[in-house]
C-alpha positions in Angstrom: -122.2 -11.2 -16.0 -123.8 -11.4 -12.6 -124.8 -14.7 -11.1 -128.6 -13.4 -11.4 -128.0 -13.0 -15.0 -126.5 -16.5 -15.4 -129.3 -17.7 -13.2 -131.8 -16.0 -15.9 -130.1 -17.4 -18.9 -130.2 -21.2 -17.3 -133.9 -20.9 -16.3 -135.0 -19.5 -19.8 -132.7 -22.3 -21.7 -134.2 -25.1 -19.2 -137.9 -23.7 -20.1 -137.1 -24.2 -23.9 -135.6 -27.7 -23.3 -138.4 -28.9 -21.3 -141.2 -27.2 -22.8 -142.2 -30.4 -25.2 -142.5 -32.5 -22.3 -144.8 -30.5 -20.3 -148.5 -31.0 -20.4 -150.3 -27.9 -19.7 -153.8 -27.0 -20.9 -153.5 -24.1 -23.2 -155.9 -21.3 -21.7 -157.2 -19.2 -24.7 -156.9 -16.2 -22.8 -153.3 -16.7 -21.8 -152.4 -17.7 -25.4 -154.2 -14.5 -26.4 -152.3 -12.4 -23.8 -148.9 -13.8 -25.0 -149.7 -13.3 -28.8 -150.8 -9.5 -27.7 -147.2 -8.9 -26.3 -145.7 -9.4 -29.7 -148.3 -7.2 -31.4 -147.9 -4.4 -29.0 -144.2 -4.7 -29.3 -144.5 -4.7 -33.0 -146.6 -1.5 -32.7 -144.3 0.2 -30.3 -141.3 -0.6 -32.9 -142.8 0.5 -35.7 -144.0 4.0 -34.0 -140.3 4.0 -33.1 -141.5 4.3 -29.4 -139.0 2.5 -27.2 -140.6 3.7 -24.1 -143.9 2.1 -25.2 -142.4 -1.1 -25.1 -141.6 -0.7 -21.4 -144.7 -2.3 -20.0 -143.9 -5.4 -21.9 -140.7 -6.2 -20.4 -140.3 -7.3 -16.6 -137.7 -5.2 -14.5 -135.4 -8.2 -14.5 -135.7 -8.9 -18.3 -132.4 -9.8 -20.3 -131.8 -9.7 -24.1 -129.0 -11.9 -25.8 -128.5 -12.0 -29.5 -129.1 -15.6 -30.5 -126.5 -15.7 -33.4 -123.6 -15.1 -31.2 -124.9 -15.1 -27.4 -123.8 -11.3 -26.9 -125.7 -10.2 -23.8 -127.4 -6.9 -25.0 -129.1 -5.7 -21.8 -129.6 -7.1 -18.4 -132.8 -5.3 -17.1 -135.6 -3.4 -18.4 -133.8 0.1 -18.6 -131.0 -1.8 -20.7 -133.6 -3.3 -23.1 -135.6 0.0 -23.7 -132.4 2.0 -24.1 -131.2 -0.4 -26.7 -134.2 -0.2 -28.8 -134.0 3.6 -28.3 -130.7 3.8 -29.5 -131.3 1.6 -32.5 -134.6 3.5 -33.2 -132.7 6.9 -33.3 -129.8 5.5 -35.5 -129.7 3.0 -38.1 -133.4 1.9 -37.5 -135.0 5.2 -37.8 -137.8 5.0 -39.8 -137.8 1.5 -40.5 -140.7 -1.2 -39.7 -141.0 -4.6 -38.5 -143.5 -7.2 -39.7 -144.0 -10.4 -37.7 -145.4 -13.8 -38.6 -148.0 -15.7 -36.8 -146.8 -16.2 -33.2 -146.4 -19.7 -31.8 -147.4 -19.6 -28.5 -146.6 -22.1 -25.6 -148.2 -21.9 -22.0 -145.8 -23.8 -20.1 -147.4 -23.4 -16.6 -150.1 -21.2 -15.1 -147.2 -18.5 -14.9 -144.5 -19.2 -17.6 -144.9 -19.0 -21.3 -142.8 -19.1 -24.5 -143.6 -17.0 -27.6 -141.8 -17.6 -31.1 -142.1 -15.7 -34.2 -140.7 -14.9 -37.5 -139.9 -11.2 -38.6 -138.8 -9.0 -41.5 -137.4 -5.8 -41.0 -137.9 -3.0 -43.5 -135.9 0.0 -44.0 -137.3 3.7 -44.5 -137.4 3.2 -48.2 -139.5 -0.2 -47.7 -136.6 -2.4 -48.8 -136.0 -5.6 -46.5 -133.1 -5.2 -44.7 -133.1 -8.4 -42.5 -135.3 -11.6 -41.8 -135.2 -13.2 -38.5 -136.6 -15.0 -35.6 -137.4 -13.9 -32.1 -138.2 -15.8 -28.8 -140.0 -14.2 -25.9 -139.9 -16.2 -22.7 -142.6 -14.8 -20.4 -143.7 -14.8 -16.8 -147.0 -14.0 -15.3 -146.9 -11.4 -12.9 -150.3 -10.9 -11.1 -152.7 -10.8 -14.0 -150.1 -9.5 -16.5 -147.8 -11.3 -18.9 -144.2 -9.9 -19.1 -141.4 -10.6 -21.2 -138.2 -12.0 -19.0 -136.0 -12.9 -21.6 -135.7 -11.7 -25.3 -133.8 -13.8 -28.1 -133.3 -12.3 -31.5 -131.5 -13.6 -34.5 -131.6 -12.1 -37.7 -129.7 -12.0 -41.0 -129.6 -9.8 -44.2 -131.9 -11.3 -46.8 -130.5 -13.9 -49.3 
């Protein structure tokens, strides 16, 4: 893991720890834009179109599996490739349902989105339930995901 990736992980972790202490006026437009990141991700995911996810992710995005800390991808190409591989193999034909996102605008250019999700196989059976966090930054007028954290488990 490079020092850039370690720094990204540290920044994301720091944002998670200090978020409750930051008093930032939540902008309805920023809240909506952050919610739309999740909605756009789910639409692309359910269309089995990893490439449609690319604009949602910052070039320096990283993805770490929250359950074990495994680094899955360290840049935009890696994240898109990971989704593409999954959507063409065991995830082919599966869909995701997302719960209502919990959005926190941490500053004018940093935000956090948490949401629960359910994965269903092509036959409609639930294959996993989980939780995801998108750590987001604002680049110009656009919000981008800079860090993804997914944790899921088979249904109980």
